[in-house]
N, C-alpha and C positions, 0 to 999 in steps of 0.2 A: 525465840529466834525471829529475826526480822525476815518475814516472808516476802518483803518487797524487793529483795535482792534480785539481780538478773537471773531469769530462768528461761530455758529454751522455749520458744513459741511453737505452736502447732505447725506441722508441716516442715519441721527442721529449721525454721528460721530463728537464728540466734540473736537477731537484733532486738533491742529493747522496744517495747511498745510505747506509744506516746503517753499512755497513762503512767507507766513506771517512770519515764523521764520526768514527767511533771511532778511526781511524788518526790523525786530526788531534789529537784529545784525548790519545791515548796518547803522541804525540810531545812534547806540551807537558809531560806528567807525567814522561816520561823525562828531559827536559832539566832539570826541577826536581830530580830525584833525582841527576843526574850531578854537579851543582855545589853546593858548600857556599856559595860566594859567586857570586851571579848578579845583578849590579847592573842595575836598571831605568834606562833613559835616557829622559828626557822627549823626545818626538819633535819638539818645536818649540823655537825659541829664545825663551825667556821675556823676555830683554832687549829683543827687538825688538817684543814685544807687550804689555809691562807698561804699564798706565795711568800716565802721568807728566806732570808739568808741563813744557810745551814750553820755558819760559825756564830753569828750574832743571835740567831733564832728570834728575830724580831720581824713581824710581818711588814712587807712593803706597803706603801700607802699611795693614794692618788693614781697618777698616770703610770707609775712603776708597777703597782698591783695590776692595773688594767693590762699593761703590756705582757706581764708574766702570765696572766690568766688567758689572754687571747692566744699567746704563743703555745701554751700548754694544750689548748683546745685544738688548734690547727695542726700541731705536730704530734699530738697524742702523748704528751708527758703525763705521768701519773703522780710523780712526787711533788710535794710542795716546796722542796728545798732547792736553792740556787746557790752557785758559787762563782767567784771571779776566777780567771785563769790562774792567778797566783795562789788562791785558796785551794784550788784543785791540786796544784803541784805540792803545796805544803801538806795536804792531807794524804800525800803518797799515791794519788791517783793520776789518771790522764784522761784527756778528752778523746772520745772515739773519732776515728778518721771520718772526715767529711761533715762533721757536725757544725752547725751555724750558731753563732752567739746571738743573744738577745740584748738589746741596748736599753739601759735604764739611766735615769737622770739623777745627778746629785744637786741638791738645792743649797743655795747660800742666802744669807740674810743681809740685806742692805739697810743700814740705819739712816733715816732721814732726820737731820738735825736742824733745829731752829738757828737761823743765821746770826741772830743777835745773842741768844743765851747759850747756844751750844747744846741745849738739852735735846734728847731724842724724842721726837714727836710722832714718829711712825716707823714701822719696820716692813720692808717689802721683801718677800721671798721670791727669788728668781733662779731658774736653772743655770748653772755655770759650767757644768762638766758632765760628760756621760761615761758610763762604764759598760763593758761587755761582760755578760754573765752567762752561765750554762746551767741547765737543769741537771740534777744528779743522774737522771735517766740517760743523759748524753755522755756520762763518764764511766770509767772503769776503775776498779781497785779502790773504791771509797767506801768506808764503813759509815753507813747512815745511822744517825742516832735515833733511838726509839723515842716516840712522842708519848708524853704522859697521859694524853687523853685516851679514853677507851675507843676501840674500833669495833665496828659491827661485824659479827660473824655472818657473812653474807650467804644467804640461801635464796636462790632465784625462785620466783613464783611463776609456775608454768602458764597460768591463765593470762598473766600480765605480759609475759614474753610472747604469747600467741598474738596479742593485740599489736605489739610492736612489730613483730615479724610480718603481720598481715597488712601493715601500712606500706603499700607497694612503692610509692615514690618518696619514702621517708628521707629526710635530710641526713647528712652524716652526723654522728654523735661522738663527741670527744669528752674525756674525763680529765680533770685536773683543775686546780685553783679553788676559789671559794665562792664562785658565782654560778647560778643556773640561769641561762638565758638562750634565746634564739637570735641569731645574727642573720637578718634577711639578705643582706648584700652578699653573703657567702653561702647562704642556705646551710648553716651549721648550727647544731645545738651544743651548748656547753654545759656540762654537769660536773659538780664536785665528785670526788671518788666515791664509789659505792660504800666503802667501809667507813666513811666519815658520817654517814647518816645515822640517825637515832633509831630508825627501824627500816626494815625492808619495804614496808608499805609506804613509808615516807619518801623513799627513793622513787618508787614507781609513780606516786602521786605527783611529785615534782617533775619527773620526766613527762608525764601525761600533760601537765600544764604547758611545758615547752613544745610538745608535739602539737597541742592545740594552737599555739601561736603560729607554728609553721604552716598550718593549713591556710592561713591568710595570705601566703605568698602569691605573687602575681600568676605563677604557673599552676596554682591550685584554686582556692576560692576567691582570690583577689580582693582581700578585705582591706578597707581604708586604713584601719589602725595598724596594719603591718606594712602595706605598700607605700604609704605616704609618710614623709618626715613629720613626726609629732613630738611635742615637747613633754618631758617627764612631768607627771602630775596634771596634765591638761585633761579636758573633758574627754577627748577621743582616746587618750592614753588610758585613762581610768576605765573607759568602756571596754577597751581591748583586754585589760586585765580581768575584768568581770567575765568576759567571754571565755578566756583561757581557763579560769578557775572553775567556772560552771562545767565546761567541757571535761576538765580533769575529774570533777566529781562524778560525771556520767561514766567516764571510762573506768573509774575506780569501782563504781557500782556494777558495771559490766563484768569486771574481773572478780567481783565478790569481796572487795576490801574496803567498802564504803564506811563501815563502822569505825575503822581506824583513822579515817581521814576526813570525815564530814565536818566535825567540829572545827578543825583547823581551816578547812575551806571556808566555812562561815566567817571565821575571824578575818581571813584574808579579804574576802569580799566586803565585809563591813568596813575595813580600812580604806577601800577605794570608793565606797558609796558616798562618803562625806564630800568627795570632790564633785559629785554630780548634782546638778540643780534640781532635776526631777527624778529623784531616786527610784520611785516605784516604776515609772514608765521605762527608765533606762535598764532597770533590772530585768524586766521581761523582754525588752528588745535584745539585751545581751544574751539572755537565756535562749531565745530563738536562734540567734547566730551560733551559739554554742552547740545547739542541736545539729546544725548543719555541719559544723566542724567534726562533731562526734560521728555523724553519719559518713562523712568523707573518709575518716580513718578506718571505721569498722566495715564499711560496705565492701572494701577490697578483700578483706578476710572472709566475709560472707560468701563472696563469689567462689573463693577457693574451696570452702567447705561444701557448697552445694553442687559443684561441678563434678 
């Protein structure tokens, strides 16, 4: 048994010691260095959670997927299925009173032809029409088809829930769609549905990652990688991802689920390390900020326990 898992400290202090935190980070770094190829696996089944038209059963793409995912997060829709007004009516259902539609775009292809030969030399895709759609959670009287993918038999983990409940100024959390993310402008965390995850531990590890991002908000730790606009894949973006994943690993260890999640954490961190010029220096800088994020989340719970 791994005796380095989180254990209560003397005097009733349940926070991890610096020594244990360093061990967790060191394990991840060791796993990174051990393997040249360490593939990261998405801990949820994207096919089960991707926003899709219920009739066609084809996932939306691009801006349409983003709009559906964002709407599901903000309004709390749990189903991945969407329908037009006509499709709802044809299915024998109706839209609940007061429900608002979500707009998606239909794209069309414009062929650019050579003036002399008439041959098609390029194709440009442009939006030319929009549709209004509704999530099936907004409807009544519709029989929702069963998805072929396996769904997780969800059983909450008390220690993980205690960490979440102990985060006093936690952002709102919405489920639905196929992305896990923190939206700073709205102070909202978006998660795929619990039952689409491959394991209960994977769900909590992913949520802990997004909780870590949320600690960087201006009203909390005011971290540059969260408060300032940054480009995907940039140096600062990569560092923020390292911070979030290290913090997630610490929270998993605190909850006693680090065995299930540490290898995937290492794979995720390895993926972002390649974007950093000074990998070693940035890893330890990110680890230091991850510890601050960890302390921010669990210190509020600690106060409740000791008072």
